[in-house]
ZAMARGU-4260 file (C-alpha; in steps of 0.2 Angstrom, whole numbers, plus 5000, padded with zeros to 4 digits):
<rodrens>
0) 4760/5256/4859 | 4776/5265/4862 | 4793/5256/4859 | 4797/5256/4877 | 4780/5249/4881
5) 4783/5235/4869 | 4800/5232/4877 | 4792/5231/4894 | 4778/5220/4888 | 4791/5209/4880
10) 4801/5209/4896 | 4786/5203/4906 | 4781/5190/4894 | 4799/5182/4891 | 4806/5184/4909
15) 4813/5167/4915 | 4804/5171/4932 | 4786/5167/4933 | 4776/5184/4934 | 4758/5186/4938
20) 4747/5201/4942 | 4733/5198/4955 | 4717/5208/4958 | 4703/5203/4969 | 4711/5186/4971
25) 4711/5183/4952 | 4725/5182/4939 | 4724/5197/4928 | 4740/5194/4919 | 4753/5180/4919
30) 4768/5176/4908 | 4773/5160/4899 | 4786/5156/4913 | 4772/5156/4926 | 4761/5145/4916
35) 4775/5132/4913 | 4780/5133/4932 | 4762/5129/4938 | 4758/5116/4923 | 4743/5124/4915
40) 4740/5132/4898 | 4741/5151/4899 | 4723/5153/4893 | 4717/5142/4907 | 4725/5153/4920
45) 4719/5171/4915 | 4704/5176/4925 | 4705/5160/4937 | 4706/5162/4956 | 4724/5160/4961
50) 4720/5146/4973 | 4713/5135/4959 | 4730/5137/4950 | 4743/5137/4963 | 4738/5122/4975
55) 4749/5124/4990 | 4757/5109/4999 | 4754/5117/5016 | 4738/5127/5017 | 4746/5138/5031
60) 4759/5144/5019 | 4746/5149/5006 | 4735/5158/5020 | 4750/5168/5025 | 4753/5173/5007
65) 4735/5179/5005 | 4736/5189/5022 | 4752/5198/5015 | 4743/5201/4998 | 4728/5209/5008
70) 4741/5220/5018 | 4749/5226/5002 | 4732/5231/4995 | 4727/5240/5011 | 4744/5250/5010
75) 4749/5242/5026 | 4763/5231/5020 | 4780/5232/5011 | 4786/5221/4997 | 4786/5203/5003
80) 4798/5189/5000 | 4796/5170/5005 | 4796/5152/4999 | 4781/5142/4994 | 4779/5123/4990
85) 4764/5120/4978 | 4758/5106/4967 | 4758/5108/4948 | 4744/5104/4937 | 4752/5087/4933
90) 4754/5082/4951 | 4772/5086/4954 | 4777/5096/4969 | 4789/5111/4967 | 4798/5124/4977
95) 4798/5142/4972 | 4802/5159/4980 | 4788/5172/4979 | 4792/5191/4979 | 4776/5202/4980
100) 4775/5221/4976 | 4761/5233/4976 | 4758/5240/4958 | 4745/5250/4948 | 4737/5240/4935
105) 4724/5249/4923 | 4723/5263/4936 | 4719/5251/4951 | 4729/5243/4965 | 4736/5226/4961
110) 4749/5214/4967 | 4764/5209/4956 | 4770/5192/4961 | 4787/5186/4954 | 4790/5167/4956
115) 4807/5159/4954 | 4808/5140/4953 | 4821/5134/4966 | 4816/5115/4965 | 4832/5110/4958
120) 4842/5119/4972 | 4830/5112/4986 | 4832/5095/4979 | 4851/5097/4978 | 4851/5104/4996
125) 4841/5089/5002 | 4852/5076/4992 | 4867/5085/4999 | 4861/5083/5017 | 4856/5065/5015
130) 4873/5061/5007 | 4882/5070/5021 | 4872/5060/5034 | 4876/5044/5026 | 4895/5047/5023
135) 4901/5055/5039 | 4919/5051/5034 | 4919/5063/5019 | 4925/5077/5031 | 4937/5085/5018
140) 4922/5088/5006 | 4912/5095/5020 | 4926/5106/5025 | 4928/5113/5007 | 4910/5114/5003
145) 4903/5131/4997 | 4889/5129/5010 | 4895/5136/5027 | 4894/5122/5040 | 4897/5122/5058
150) 4896/5110/5073 | 4894/5117/5091 | 4889/5112/5108 | 4873/5118/5117 | 4884/5127/5130
155) 4891/5138/5116 | 4907/5130/5112 | 4912/5128/5094 | 4918/5110/5089 | 4921/5111/5070
160) 4918/5123/5055 | 4922/5122/5037 | 4931/5135/5027 | 4915/5143/5020 | 4909/5146/5038
165) 4926/5154/5042 | 4925/5165/5027 | 4907/5170/5032 | 4912/5176/5049 | 4929/5182/5046
170) 4936/5171/5060 | 4949/5157/5058 | 4944/5139/5064 | 4956/5141/5079 | 4948/5158/5084
175) 4931/5151/5083 | 4935/5137/5095 | 4940/5150/5108 | 4923/5160/5107 | 4906/5157/5113
180) 4894/5156/5097 | 4879/5162/5107 | 4887/5177/5114 | 4901/5182/5102 | 4893/5178/5085
185) 4874/5182/5089 | 4869/5200/5092 | 4859/5202/5108 | 4842/5205/5099 | 4843/5188/5090
190) 4848/5178/5105 | 4830/5174/5112 | 4824/5170/5094 | 4838/5158/5092 | 4835/5150/5109
195) 4817/5147/5105 | 4821/5138/5089 | 4834/5127/5098 | 4822/5123/5112 | 4810/5117/5098
200) 4824/5107/5090 | 4828/5099/5107 | 4810/5094/5110 | 4805/5088/5093 | 4822/5082/5087
205) 4818/5088/5070 | 4828/5101/5060 | 4824/5119/5062 | 4826/5133/5049 | 4827/5151/5054
210) 4835/5168/5050 | 4847/5179/5061 | 4862/5189/5060 | 4880/5185/5063 | 4893/5197/5071
215) 4908/5196/5060 | 4926/5198/5067 | 4928/5215/5059 | 4912/5221/5068 | 4900/5220/5053
220) 4884/5210/5052 | 4879/5198/5039 | 4861/5191/5038 | 4861/5171/5037 | 4848/5157/5036
225) 4852/5142/5047 | 4846/5124/5045 | 4851/5116/5062 | 4851/5098/5066 | 4853/5089/5082
230) 4867/5076/5085 | 4861/5063/5097 | 4870/5050/5108 | 4865/5032/5110 | 4852/5037/5123
235) 4844/5050/5112 | 4851/5065/5121 | 4856/5080/5112 | 4876/5080/5111 | 4879/5094/5099
240) 4871/5104/5085 | 4877/5105/5067 | 4870/5119/5056 | 4870/5123/5037 | 4872/5142/5035
245) 4867/5152/5020 | 4873/5170/5017 | 4856/5178/5013 | 4864/5196/5010 | 4859/5196/4992
250) 4841/5191/4996 | 4840/5204/5010 | 4847/5217/4998 | 4834/5211/4985 | 4820/5212/4998
255) 4826/5230/5002 | 4826/5235/4983 | 4809/5228/4981 | 4802/5237/4996 | 4803/5253/4986
260) 4789/5258/4975 | 4793/5254/4957 | 4784/5253/4941 | 4780/5235/4936 | 4793/5234/4922
265) 4806/5243/4932 | 4804/5230/4946 | 4806/5217/4933 | 4821/5225/4925 | 4830/5226/4942
270) 4824/5209/4948 | 4838/5203/4961 | 4838/5185/4955 | 4844/5189/4937 | 4855/5200/4927
275) 4846/5208/4912 | 4854/5216/4897 | 4845/5225/4883 | 4856/5225/4867 | 4854/5233/4850
280) 4855/5221/4834 | 4873/5228/4832 | 4878/5223/4850 | 4877/5240/4858 | 4871/5239/4877
285) 4855/5250/4878 | 4851/5246/4896 | 4855/5234/4910 | 4849/5231/4928 | 4858/5234/4944
290) 4862/5215/4946 | 4871/5215/4929 | 4881/5231/4933 | 4886/5224/4950 | 4892/5208/4943
295) 4903/5217/4931 | 4909/5229/4944 | 4903/5245/4936 | 4888/5257/4937 | 4874/5255/4924
300) 4878/5272/4917 | 4896/5267/4914 | 4890/5252/4903 | 4876/5259/4893 | 4881/5263/4875
305) 4896/5252/4876 | 4898/5236/4865 | 4895/5219/4872 | 4913/5214/4865 | 4920/5224/4879
310) 4912/5212/4892 | 4918/5195/4885 | 4936/5188/4882 | 4942/5191/4864 | 4942/5172/4861
315) 4923/5171/4865 | 4918/5186/4854 | 4915/5176/4838 | 4905/5163/4847 | 4894/5176/4855
320) 4891/5185/4839 | 4886/5168/4831 | 4873/5166/4845 | 4865/5183/4842 | 4864/5179/4824
325) 4856/5162/4826 | 4843/5171/4837 | 4840/5185/4825 | 4838/5172/4811 | 4827/5160/4820
330) 4817/5173/4830 | 4817/5160/4844 | 4825/5161/4862 | 4842/5153/4865 | 4847/5146/4882
335) 4865/5142/4886 | 4877/5139/4900 | 4895/5146/4902 | 4908/5147/4916 | 4919/5162/4919
340) 4930/5167/4934 | 4926/5152/4943 | 4907/5155/4942 | 4893/5147/4932 | 4879/5157/4923
345) 4864/5152/4913 | 4859/5165/4900 | 4843/5166/4889 | 4843/5177/4873 | 4826/5184/4868
350) 4823/5192/4851 | 4812/5209/4851 | 4803/5211/4835 | 4795/5227/4828 | 4777/5227/4821
355) 4785/5220/4804 | 4792/5205/4813 | 4810/5211/4811 | 4822/5208/4826 | 4827/5225/4832
360) 4834/5221/4850 | 4839/5207/4861 | 4835/5204/4879 | 4848/5194/4888 | 4842/5186/4905
365) 4857/5179/4915 | 4856/5170/4931 | 4870/5164/4943 | 4869/5145/4944 | 4885/5142/4953
370) 4877/5135/4969 | 4867/5123/4959 | 4883/5118/4949 | 4893/5116/4965 | 4879/5106/4973
375) 4879/5094/4958 | 4898/5093/4958 | 4898/5089/4977 | 4886/5075/4974 | 4896/5068/4960
380) 4912/5070/4971 | 4903/5060/4985 | 4898/5046/4973 | 4916/5046/4965 | 4923/5045/4983
385) 4912/5031/4988 | 4917/5022/4972 | 4935/5026/4974 | 4935/5020/4993 | 4926/5004/4988
390) 4939/5001/4974 | 4954/5006/4984 | 4969/4999/4975 | 4978/4993/4991 | 4965/4986/5001
395) 4951/4973/5000 | 4934/4979/5004 | 4919/4968/5008 | 4902/4973/5015 | 4891/4959/5022
400) 4874/4959/5030 | 4873/4953/5048 | 4866/4936/5042 | 4881/4933/5032 | 4876/4938/5015
405) 4888/4947/5004 | 4881/4965/4999 | 4896/4973/4990 | 4915/4969/4986 | 4928/4979/4977
410) 4938/4974/4962 | 4954/4968/4972 | 4943/4957/4984 | 4936/4949/4968 | 4953/4946/4961
415) 4960/4939/4976 | 4946/4927/4977 | 4947/4923/4958 | 4930/4929/4954 | 4920/4944/4947
420) 4911/4956/4959 | 4894/4951/4953 | 4898/4932/4956 | 4901/4936/4975 | 4887/4948/4979
425) 4872/4939/4987 | 4882/4923/4991 | 4884/4917/5010 | 4900/4924/5017 | 4906/4907/5022
430) 4905/4900/5005 | 4918/4912/4998 | 4931/4912/5013 | 4944/4899/5013 | 4939/4885/5025
435) 4956/4886/5035 | 4951/4904/5040 | 4932/4904/5039 | 4929/4900/5058 | 4942/4912/5064
440) 4935/4926/5053 | 4917/4923/5057 | 4921/4923/5076 | 4928/4941/5074 | 4913/4947/5063
445) 4902/4940/5077 | 4911/4950/5090 | 4910/4966/5080 | 4891/4964/5078 | 4889/4960/5097
450) 4899/4974/5103 | 4896/4987/5090 | 4914/4991/5090 | 4927/4989/5076 | 4938/4972/5077
455) 4955/4970/5070 | 4964/4954/5067 | 4978/4946/5057 | 4978/4929/5048 | 4988/4920/5035
460) 4983/4911/5019 | 4992/4904/5004 | 5008/4911/5011 | 5002/4928/5012 | 4998/4939/5028
465) 4983/4950/5029 | 4977/4963/5042 | 4958/4965/5043 | 4947/4977/5052 | 4928/4974/5053
470) 4918/4990/5055 | 4900/4988/5061 | 4887/4999/5053 | 4872/5004/5064 | 4854/5009/5059
475) 4844/5024/5066 | 4840/5013/5081 | 4858/5009/5085 | 4857/4990/5079 | 4871/4983/5069
480) 4864/4979/5051 | 4880/4977/5041 | 4899/4975/5042 | 4912/4983/5031 | 4928/4974/5031
485) 4944/4981/5025 | 4959/4969/5023 | 4976/4974/5017 | 4991/4964/5012 | 5005/4965/5026
490) 5016/4951/5019 | 5030/4964/5016 | 5028/4971/5034 | 5029/4953/5041 | 5045/4949/5030
495) 5053/4965/5036 | 5049/4960/5054 | 5057/4943/5050 | 5072/4952/5043 | 5073/4962/5058
500) 5073/4947/5069 | 5086/4939/5059 | 5097/4954/5060 | 5095/4955/5079 | 5099/4936/5080
505) 5115/4939/5070 | 5120/4953/5081 | 5116/4942/5096 | 5126/4928/5089 | 5141/4940/5087
510) 5140/4946/5104 | 5138/4929/5112 | 5152/4921/5102 | 5165/4935/5102 | 5179/4929/5114
515) 5177/4945/5124 | 5166/4949/5139 | 5152/4961/5133 | 5140/4969/5144 | 5126/4982/5142
520) 5121/4994/5155 | 5107/5007/5155 | 5109/5026/5160 | 5106/5021/5179 | 5120/5008/5178
525) 5109/4993/5178 | 5115/4977/5168 | 5103/4974/5154 | 5113/4961/5144 | 5129/4951/5147
530) 5137/4937/5137 | 5145/4920/5144 | 5163/4927/5142 | 5159/4942/5154 | 5151/4930/5167
535) 5166/4918/5165 | 5179/4932/5168 | 5170/4939/5183 | 5165/4921/5190 | 5147/4926/5191
540) 5131/4919/5184 | 5119/4928/5173 | 5106/4928/5187 | 5119/4936/5198 | 5122/4950/5186
545) 5106/4954/5176 | 5095/4968/5182 | 5108/4972/5195 | 5117/4988/5198 | 5135/4988/5190
550) 5143/4991/5207 | 5140/4973/5212 | 5155/4968/5201 | 5167/4981/5209 | 5174/4982/5227
555) 5166/4996/5238 | 5182/5006/5238 | 5182/5007/5219 | 5164/5012/5218 | 5167/5031/5217
560) 5180/5029/5203 | 5169/5018/5193 | 5154/5029/5194 | 5165/5044/5189 | 5170/5034/5174
565) 5152/5030/5170 | 5147/5048/5171 | 5161/5052/5159 | 5155/5040/5146 | 5137/5046/5148
570) 5143/5064/5147 | 5148/5062/5128 | 5165/5053/5127 | 5163/5039/5114 | 5176/5028/5122
575) 5184/5026/5139 | 5197/5012/5141 | 5206/5007/5156 | 5216/4993/5164 | 5214/4987/5182
580) 5215/4973/5194 | 5199/4964/5199 | 5196/4953/5214 | 5183/4940/5212 | 5172/4934/5225
585) 5182/4918/5228 | 5197/4930/5232 | 5207/4927/5216 | 5214/4942/5208 | 5213/4945/5189
590) 5219/4959/5177 | 5206/4965/5165 | 5207/4977/5150 | 5190/4986/5149 | 5184/4997/5135
595) 5167/5007/5137 | 5157/5016/5124 | 5140/5024/5123 | 5127/5017/5110 | 5108/5021/5109
600) 5093/5009/5107 | 5079/5011/5095 | 5070/5023/5107 | 5086/5034/5108 | 5090/5029/5126
605) 5108/5028/5129 | 5117/5012/5134 | 5135/5009/5139 | 5143/4994/5130 | 5158/4987/5141
610) 5170/4976/5132 | 5181/4966/5145 | 5196/4955/5142 | 5206/4945/5155 | 5224/4950/5153
615) 5230/4941/5169 | 5241/4929/5160 | 5250/4944/5151 | 5252/4953/5167 | 5260/4937/5176
620) 5271/4932/5161 | 5284/4946/5158 | 5292/4936/5146 | 5277/4937/5135 | 5277/4956/5135
625) 5280/4957/5116 | 5265/4945/5113 | 5255/4955/5125 | 5259/4971/5116 | 5253/4963/5100
630) 5238/4955/5108 | 5234/4972/5115 | 5235/4980/5098 | 5224/4967/5091 | 5212/4970/5106
635) 5212/4988/5102 | 5208/4985/5084 | 5194/4972/5088 | 5187/4984/5101 | 5187/4998/5089
640) 5179/4987/5077 | 5165/4981/5089 | 5162/4999/5095 | 5161/5007/5079 | 5153/4992/5070
645) 5140/4990/5084 | 5136/5009/5082 | 5135/5008/5063 | 5125/4992/5063 | 5113/4998/5078
650) 5109/5015/5070 | 5101/5007/5053 | 5094/4992/5064 | 5085/5005/5075 | 5078/5014/5060
655) 5072/4997/5053 | 5064/4992/5069 | 5055/5009/5071 | 5050/5009/5052 | 5043/4991/5054
660) 5034/4996/5070 | 5026/5011/5061 | 5023/5000/5045 | 5013/4988/5056 | 5001/5002/5062
665) 4999/5012/5047 | 4984/5011/5036 | 4990/5024/5024 | 4997/5017/5007 | 5009/5032/5005
670) 5015/5030/5023 | 5018/5012/5021 | 5028/5014/5006 | 5038/5028/5015 | 5042/5016/5029
675) 5047/5002/5017 | 5058/5014/5008 | 5067/5018/5025 | 5069/5000/5028 | 5077/4997/5011
680) 5088/5012/5013 | 5095/5006/5030 | 5097/4988/5023 | 5108/4996/5009 | 5118/5006/5022
685) 5122/4989/5032 | 5126/4981/5015 | 5138/4996/5011 | 5146/4994/5028 | 5149/4975/5026
690) 5156/4978/5009 | 5168/4991/5015 | 5174/4980/5030 | 5177/4966/5018 | 5187/4977/5006
695) 5198/4983/5021 | 5200/4965/5026 | 5205/4960/5008 | 5218/4974/5007 | 5225/4970/5025
700) 5227/4951/5021 | 5232/4951/5003 | 5250/4953/4997 | 5247/4953/4978 | 5258/4963/4967
705) 5251/4972/4952 | 5259/4970/4935 | 5245/4975/4922 | 5246/4992/4913 | 5231/5003/4917
710) 5225/5018/4908 | 5222/5030/4922 | 5213/5042/4912 | 5200/5029/4907 | 5198/5024/4925
715) 5195/5042/4931 | 5183/5046/4917 | 5173/5030/4920 | 5170/5035/4939 | 5167/5053/4934
720) 5153/5047/4922 | 5145/5036/4935 | 5144/5051/4947 | 5137/5063/4934 | 5119/5060/4941
725) 5124/5064/4959 | 5133/5080/4952 | 5118/5086/4944 | 5106/5081/4959 | 5118/5092/4970
730) 5118/5106/4956 | 5137/5106/4957 | 5148/5114/4944 | 5161/5101/4938 | 5175/5099/4926
735) 5186/5085/4920 | 5204/5088/4913 | 5216/5075/4905 | 5234/5075/4901 | 5237/5076/4882
740) 5247/5060/4882 | 5242/5043/4889 | 5244/5041/4907 | 5248/5022/4910 | 5252/5014/4927
745) 5254/4997/4934 | 5240/4991/4945 | 5222/4984/4946 | 5209/4995/4937 | 5195/4989/4949
750) 5204/4994/4965 | 5210/5011/4957 | 5192/5014/4952 | 5186/5011/4970 | 5200/5023/4977
755) 5194/5037/4965 | 5176/5034/4969 | 5180/5035/4988 | 5189/5052/4986 | 5174/5059/4975
760) 5161/5052/4987 | 5170/5062/5001 | 5170/5078/4990 | 5151/5075/4986 | 5147/5073/5004
765) 5155/5090/5010 | 5151/5101/4995 | 5135/5111/4996 | 5123/5114/4982 | 5130/5126/4969
770) 5147/5122/4974 | 5161/5115/4962 | 5171/5099/4960 | 5186/5099/4948 | 5195/5082/4943
775) 5212/5083/4934 | 5224/5069/4928 | 5242/5074/4924 | 5260/5069/4924 | 5272/5076/4936
780) 5290/5070/4934 | 5289/5051/4936 | 5272/5051/4944 | 5254/5051/4938 | 5244/5063/4948
785) 5225/5062/4950 | 5219/5079/4958 | 5201/5081/4965 | 5197/5099/4971 | 5181/5104/4979
790) 5174/5120/4986 | 5166/5111/5001 | 5167/5114/5020 | 5185/5109/5021 | 5195/5100/5035
795) 5201/5108/5051 | 5219/5106/5056 | 5215/5095/5071 | 5206/5083/5060 | 5217/5083/5045
800) 5230/5071/5053 | 5216/5058/5057 | 5206/5058/5041 | 5214/5041/5035 | 5211/5032/5051
805) 5198/5019/5051 | 5180/5024/5056 | 5187/5042/5060 | 5174/5056/5056 | 5177/5074/5060
810) 5158/5076/5062 | 5157/5068/5080 | 5138/5070/5080 | 5137/5059/5064 | 5125/5071/5056
815) 5132/5068/5039 | 5131/5052/5029 | 5147/5040/5029 | 5155/5026/5038 | 5173/5033/5041
820) 5180/5020/5029 | 5181/5028/5012 | 5197/5038/5014 | 5206/5024/5023 | 5201/5012/5009
825) 5207/5024/4996 | 5224/5026/5006 | 5226/5007/5007 | 5223/5005/4988 | 5235/5019/4984
830) 5249/5012/4995 | 5247/4995/4988 | 5251/5003/4971 | 5267/5010/4979 | 5259/5028/4979
835) 5254/5041/4991 | 5240/5053/4995 | 5242/5071/4999 | 5229/5083/5006 | 5227/5102/5007
840) 5212/5109/5016 | 5206/5122/5028 | 5189/5125/5036 | 5178/5135/5024 | 5191/5134/5010
845) 5187/5117/5002 | 5199/5103/5000 | 5211/5096/4987 | 5216/5078/4987 | 5231/5072/4976
850) 5235/5054/4972 | 5253/5051/4966 | 5256/5034/4957 | 5272/5029/4949 | 5271/5029/4930
855) 5275/5012/4920 | 5293/5011/4916
</rodrens>
């Protein structure tokens, strides 16, 4: 026997595919893989009728295969490809693909059958489909599955596709939802075939499997195999189809290759299911099949004669050489799995021996097992996802039977009940629920079972609040058999709501107790809120004012002027103040000082706040003109405080209200944390405003003199170090320079530190990323000088003279953070220390603040 003949014989005997040669219905030749596949000894197979060895599960499948064999032998057919289910000798049912080709054996026509065991893949597919049917909510896994999946309606509209389906057709999901899958994806010659399959599905309600072609976006065609299921409504009517689509291009290509006449061994070498390499003992590639060359991306002739080292990464060369050495030493095949470039392969190395038993060559069979690995990974991911959902760290999960028996609980549920999960499973529901909430909860569970719809409710126990949702689970007949209950701790949200109510009550108390008339009107001029003082001033009751147009409090002749003022406020001016005479309904005339400003509620709707003060006595008593002037100034300051403070309080309160509202309705742990963080941030903003107001009050009312020496360099360095994290967060270039000699002033270190902090905060607020802030302490004559220079946005000349006014902000839209109190506080502190602040700035050129303090004598 020639060397090539030995090689071909060895390829036949050691192929991982089951190979069998049939003549006159009997098995002439078979390899070990075929014997292992059917579950019989090789000696028992040879010469036996095929139907005595290969017991089909479905006789029609076997009859079809026999008919194809007869057509091949009669010269009427072409190589055939199909799938077959059969029962092994040990009684186990298996799946395989069967490829049949006409060959010449011992000078006579025979049929070569190549069988590939696909049982694992089939079981994986079935397991995957069962898992997907059970776990409909695992949409993300379906979307990213390697199997193409699509959901469509009978009229041709596409409802949903996963990424694999988009890649298969070349269309995006948005494009697929705008086309007709029957007209735009299916070629005309396949439409009737597909319609017949779907009619069968509509009648039997059983999944159908068929082949067709898809028209891709680029105009090319791709052959596919579809497994289509029907989605039924509660009445059993077909609502939509969902299909699992497989690209069978490779299989079609394999069928085309096997349709050509080839010698038996050449057909084996170029089997489409495996990559085959033949190597010398020193690692030279002697030959390889088309599948192997195609996988590498070259032609067979380009690879023959090269060394296998050129095909593997350098770090794997030693490992591969050791594998070949082990096979040569043991003279036994070696099978292994490996992963490269995102794909999985299973390889078997067979030794080829000469007549003396010496290994002279290696035959390597490699198959792509990526689909199997992906199916296994998806199944594992399904199981992990279910376990993760059951043991979600933020929610209690409880599954109960309709009769009240506990079927499953997660760890957090068990912990809250002070038990282990296994101690709760199988117990009656009412035995593990606290008596004070048992009746309430069972009532809602019963409603969910009765209606078949989720039921949500809140309850409280042991000082904690919980929000629960009971989801009914139905069987195939639509009967509710189980309930899954998710319960999450909403104590923090309830506390936040309570804090919001307290904040609102505080604001209401301020409005109701302030000795001024306060009214709120909406954008249509309708009163929505008034306090007692406002009613007293106008001599009207709340019932006569609330929900009425603001024109009821003004005489008809003043209506046009008042409406013009109202439009002026709504047009964007923050404050409109005026003084006028007002005639009450009883005929008395009073003089009122009115200030109007625009604010916004939590939904962003504009409201006009009107602050009214009765100044009749001041108008009537000329001798109290000075007192009136002083009172008017105090009125202005108080009004200014109310206007700005109400805005500064309302904005964070609005955010807190909105976040609490969203927190109440959010089931996502990350979203809940984000809303809680927003509430905390706005609470901190309110605290900062209150502290700043207290500081201003203390500075205004105190007459304390400072006599303690303060090291100004130490104060500035301390503030600089505390701000270092903010400098780094803004990627700012910073520098700190000190006078060589000590710089000592008389003062209060805490107040001076606060003043420097306010000036640095101002520089940080208006200096963009990658900008610079320089701080310097020096002596100029009899003064100590602190200089803070930045490369920020600068201050316009119109704003420069107002920056030390309380609540003044150059940013009228308030898009930048700040309260408008930092620089006024800094100026008040410096002036209390007998110093002054100078500013140099221009728009786009940054700002330089200099603080001059008298040196200690």
